Steps between C-alpha positions, in 0.01 A plus 500: 500500500194622698191650322414846629129513587279794420371706771141632467472884482284699752168590367487847325369779711151604402417867416307541814805450737710781627803402698562723808820327610633140538223387730210741434271491188194707407264299292211661306213316321207687374398726771674321785838544655692267740830564675695174537792483743724185479211309342228603736210728405529780761262748375225502227280792398296648214702714245270808564549485884766769552492456875567127473791566262648749757475250776669229289784745431535598866481131590799405300701788617403476870545110504859554356423296187585782270638855485289813424681557178427152348143501628446834341640372163278198507178686591575786238522763773 
């Protein structure tokens, strides 16, 4: 009889991570924000920079990475 091996669990999601959808994540640490798409940092900005946040939202929608609804939820709009 074969022994079943244990599989490691994925690391827990830190409190500064907001999942936008299956391939997009918004990471926040201190005063910095990073939009990650498929593992690549696509846009980074300061938390108080409203124009940069708006650009990040428009970029995700215009590039087809996320819908307006999920972006609005992730960015608290």
